[in-house]
N, C-alpha and C positions, 0 to 999 in steps of 0.2 A: 628436340631441339626443338623452339617457337621463338616466331618472333614479334614483333609489335614493330611501332615508330621507333621506337627507343632502341634496335639492333635484336640478337638472340639473346636465348638465354635458357641455360636447359631444367627442364621443371621431372620431378622423381618417376619413374617408368611407371609407381606401381600408385601415384597421384590419382586423382578420376580433376583436380583442378589445375587449372593453365598458367598460361606467364602472365598473368594481371595479379591472378595470388601472391604468386611466386615474390614477384615484387613488392607484394606489399610486406609479406613475411617479411621480406629485406629490411622494408623502408619502417615497420609500423613495429617492431619489439620493444613495447611498453608494458600492457600491464601484465601479459603471460597469459592473458584467459581471451575467447572467441569472443565476439558480438553474443548475444541471448540466446541460447539452441531455441525460445519463442519468435525470435525476429526472425533467426532464419525460417523457420518452417512458414511464417506468415508471408514471408517472401517468395518462398516454393509454391504457395496458394495461389499466387499471385502470376506467378509465371505459370501454372494450369492453368489459372482462367484467360491467361492471352493468348498460350498454343489454343487452347479450344477456340476463341473468336477467332484467330486468324487464320485457324483452317477450317473453319465454316466461311470465312471470306473470301474462303484464297488468297490470303494472304502471305502461305506458307503452303509449302507440297503438303497436301492430305497428310501422305507415310510418315514424315516429317512431324507434322504436328500429333498425329498417334505416337510417335516413341518418345516426344518432349511428355506429352501424360502420364505415359507410361510410366520412366524417368520418376517424376514429379510425383507419382502414387507411392512406387518407393518409399520415395526417402521421406515420403509422408510417414509411412507405416514402419519408420526406424531405420530404412536402408542408408551404409553411407554419412553418418552422422560424423565419424573424424575427418571428414572432408573437408569440415567448414572450421576454417583455422585461420583465418584474418581478424586481429589485435581489433578488441573494443574498441580503445583509443586510435585512430585516422583520422587522418588528414580525406580532403576530397568528399565532407559531405556523405559517405554512408559508399560512394561508387565500388571499394576497394570488395565491399560486404554484396554486392548488386552483382560483381563479378564473379566471385565466390562463388554464388548460388547459378550464375548463367554456365560457368564452366565446367563445373560439377555435373551438372542436368545436362547440360550437350553431350561431355564423354561418356557417360551413362546411354545416353539416348542412340549416341554409336555403337554403342556394343551390341543395343536392342536390335538394331538396324545390321548384324552381322561387319560391323568396322571395329578398328582398331583404334582407341584412344590417340586421340591429335589429329584425325583425318577429318578433319573441319570444312571437310566439300560435303560430306553425307549431311550433317547437323552443326551448325556453326554457333557461338556465343553470342555474338553480337548480331547476325542477322535472320538465324530465328527463334533463339530462347528470349532474345531482348526485342526480337521484330513490335517495334510500334511503340514503344517504351522507352524510358528515361530512367535513371536512380531517380533522376528528380524526383516523379511520380511513382513509380514504387516504392521505394523505400517509406516517405510518407503516409504511403498508404500502407504498407507491411507494417509499421508502426501503433499502427489506429488498429488493425484488426490483434495484434498480440494482445497489446492493452484491454480493450475490448472486454478479452477474455480473462485477464487477469482481471479487471476491474469485476467481472460476476463473480469468479470468487473472491474474491477479499469483501464483497456485499454481502455474502453467504455466511463471511468470517465471521462481520461485524454483526449479523445476526444472530450468532450462535450464542457469544461472548454477550448481545444483549438479553437473550434472554437467561445465562446464566446470573449475569446481575440480577435481573427484575426477580430471578428463584430465591437469591441469598435477602431482598430484600423480602421477602415471605416469610423466610426462614426466621431470622431474626427482628421480625414487623413488633415484638413485645418485648424489647428488652431496653431502657432507659440507658442513655449514656450522656457521656458530656460531647457537649460540641466544642469544636477549636475555633478561634477569628486569630490570625498571627500568632499562632503558636501557643495562645494562650487557653484560660477556661471561658468557655462562651455560656449561653442557652443551651438548654441537655435537647437532645433529641432522642428520638427513638434508633437502633442502629442499622433498622430497614432505611427507613426515608436516607441515611448516607446513602446505602448502594442505591435505595432509589434514584437519589441524583447521581448517581456514575451510569446507572442504565437508561438515564434521558439524554446523557451526552450523549453516551453512544448509540443511541436510536438518533441524533441528529447528523452525527458522522454516517450512519447508517445510511443516512435517506440521501445527505448529500453524493454519496459513493454512488449510488443506485441511476440516482439523475444524471452522475457524471457523464452515465456513457452516452446522452444525447450530443454529447459535444465532437463526438470522436466518430461518426456514424459521416460525417459527412468528407468523401474524398477526395482526389486528384487527380486520379488513374484517368490517363488517356491527355492530360495536359504536357507531358515528356517535360521538356528543359524546359521551359518555363513558365507552364500554363498555359499557352498560345496553342498548346497544341500539334504544331508544324512535327509532321511524322506519321501523325494517326488521323485513319482514315475517320471520318462522323461516323458512319456506322461502327466503328469499330471501339469510338468511345461511348456510344451509348450502348452497344452487345457487355462488353468484356466486362460493365460493372452491375449487368445482372445474373452473368456466369457465378462474377466473384458473391456475389449473393446467395447462390447457390451453394456456391463449396463452402463458406462462412455460417449459412446460416443466421448471419449476422444482416440487421437491417440498414446496412450499407448502404450510399443513394449520391451520386456526383451531384460534386461542388459546380455552381450555376456561372461561379467566376473561377477558376481553377489557378489561375495570376492567383489569387490568396491563398489557399491553403501552400503554395511551392513556395510560395518567401516569408509567410506571417507562422511563428511557432507559438501562438498566444495561446490557442487551444491546449497544449503543453502544458505550458503554468499553469494556465486555469487547473488542470487536472492536479498536478502536480503540488497545487497549493490546497487542494481538499484532502489529498493524502497527507500534507505537514498539516494539516486543522485535525484531521481526526489522529495524525502521530503524536499533537503537542494532547491533544485527552488522555492517549492513551500512557503517554509520560507523565501524567497531573494525575490516576490512578495508580499508575504501578505506583507511585514513590509514597503516594497518599499508602498505599498500605502496607511499604514500607516502614513506614514511619509508625504505626496503630498496633504493626505488630512484633516491635522494636523489643529487645532486652534478650528475653523472655525476663531478669530479673533485673534490671536495671535502667529499659524504657518504659513507652507506654503497652506492650503486652497487651491489647482490649482486642484482638484479634491474633487467631495462628494458623499460619501459612502453612501449608503443605512441606513438610521436607523429605527435600526430592535426592539430598546427597549432601555426603559429611564437608563441612563448611571452610575446614582448614587443615594444616600440612601438621601444624605444631601445637594447636590448642584442641585438646579430644571432646568432642560432649557440642564443640560448634556447628549451628546449623545454620546460613544465611541465608537467603530470601533471592535464591537464584533466579527465579523464572520469572520475577519482577524487577529485577535486574536487566534479566536478558529480554525484555519489554519494555525499559528504559533505552537500552543501548541500542536498540534496532528504531526506536523514534527517533533518537537521536541521527542515521544515520538519514532516516527519511528527511528529514528537518534538512539537514545537508545538505543532500539530493537536491531538495528542492532550491538548495540557492545558486547549484550550477544548473541544475536547469532557467535557471531566471536568466543568468550570468552568458549562458549560451543561448538563451532565444534574442536577446537583448541584441547578439553580437552577431546577428545576423545582416548580412547588408545588400542592399540591392535587392534582387529577384531569385537569390539561394542564400540558405544557411547554413553555412560552412561545416558550425560545429553540432547539428544533429544526429553524430555519433554519441556527443555526451546528452544530451537527450532522450536518447534511444535507451545506451544503458542506463545514467540515470532514472528514466522512468519504470524503465524494467524492472528496475533490480528493486526498488520504492515496493510495487506491486507486489515482487514473491517475499518478499522479507517481511513486509508486514503483513501479509495472511497468513504465511506460517507462524510469525509473533505470537499472532493474536488468536490463534489455534491452541499452539503449546500453549500460549498465558491463561486460556481458559479451562486446557482442559488439567492441565498440573498443576495449575494454583488457586483460580477462580471459584472452580468448584468443591475445589477440598477443606475451604478457609470455614475457620471453627472460630465461635465466638466465647470469648472469658467472659462469663457473665456475671462471677465474683470481681473481676479486676475492674468491670465496667459501673460496679456497686460502689465499690471500694476508692475509686476515682469520683464519683461523684457526692460520696456524703463524705468525701475530706476537704467539695466544693464548697467557695461558698456562691455560685452562679444564682443557684435559689431561691438568692435575694431577690432577683430580677424581679419573679412574680407576685412581691409582695410591693410595689411600686403604688401600683392602683388601690393597693388599702389603706396603705402608713406611709407614704408620700417617699419622693426619692433619698430625704439627710437621713431620715430612720429608718430607710432601708439600707444603708449606709452604716449607720452606725452599728445595725444589728450585724451586718458583712465584714468587719470590723474585727467584732466580737469573737462572732462564730470562729474567724482568720486564727485569732492568738491565742481564745481556748481549745483550741483542735476539735470543738463541739459540733452539730449540724447547726444550721438557721435554723429549722426547726423545733430544736433544743431550747433557743436564743429567745424563739416566739413564744413558749407556750410557760419557759419560765420566768419572761417580765408581764405576763398575763394579757398580749397586746393581743391574741386572738383566741377563741378557741381551739378544743383541739378537731372538734368538727370541720371548724373555716379551714383550718391550714391542711389538713386530712384534702379538700375539698382544692384548696387554693394549689395544691403542689401535688397534686394528682400528676401523671402520666400521661395519662390522654389533654392535661388541661396546657399544659408548658409547651406543648410538643401539637399545637393548632392552631391556628388563629383565631386571636382574641383577647378576651383581659381573661385572664385566670380567677374561676370562683364567682363570677360573674358571669 
């Protein structure tokens, strides 16, 4: 039995959490899943940094500090993961998550000191584990740490995707195909140029994500409840940041005005916006590939995506572009999460944002799923894309777009007549021009050369 200001409550004998977590389990059975393991891990890192600092400054007894650090180390090595149980969707600005961590660390530290779980006279969740802290500086700091580590992985995933697209740019550099605007035939292009454009878009996303880490490095740890620092000695405020830098290996810095990052969540909105931009690019590329690979008989069929699984429970032989679809589904979820983060950040009031758990859940989910989706899309789709050169040639031969290259030689009106004649007869633009004696074969060959019609300038001049 444990007690708090609301009264007594039974806590399972085998649990390492305590009464605050038990109440949260009763109050928030919402999503059925706890907060992100990465968030819990980051909070444990904060607790370790605080325990080290408080021990050095004699704010808590040395044996207590050491036992807390040992408990944190065990958890960081993978122990007690099943004890972090508070639902991701909770009220209280993350207090229940913070208390879950405080109680688990305290009870394990008690055992390490030879006591029995629940004997908080040895190690107290609040007086010791939470010493000089508030949920309101611990939670945002931990979210930044968790987000930075995931952001680095996502940036690397986009770098690899960029390289895969650039490899296809080189592989398909010699194949002329139709370009399309508004889903209609447009000027010809090299297939490699199509992938080169994809690679450039992904490169921008990669750079944005790489730079986004800078926005997350400023932490408010030491600001306590509202950022004013009440309850945290000045020596602690400075030292705990340095300890946390050493523990995480991240370039974290202390906010010069902790009230700001305590109440304002716009940094997370900014990072989420960059994730949304990257997701939009991914969705565009995935949809393009689905369209260009459509068919194989009744669609465009210019590319062949790797067949990774049977596509239908009723149509034998059908194979669907499931990896591109997976990338699209994930991108849509990231875009939806961005909306949730925007609403949650805007909903903060005065000195604290009560909806920070939704921001944390949505941001970390976006980072995790986008990383995995990009990796899988690259490995199981992009790298295995094949080009149907005959199909590309046939589409180009059947189209009248080559008439555009003749405008500066024959004029727009005559080029339009030639295009119409080619379309009605089913013959090529080249055949019509030669048949009417408008240009010589040598001139036509030079004007309609693939190298001429896929670069800046006037073809044949």
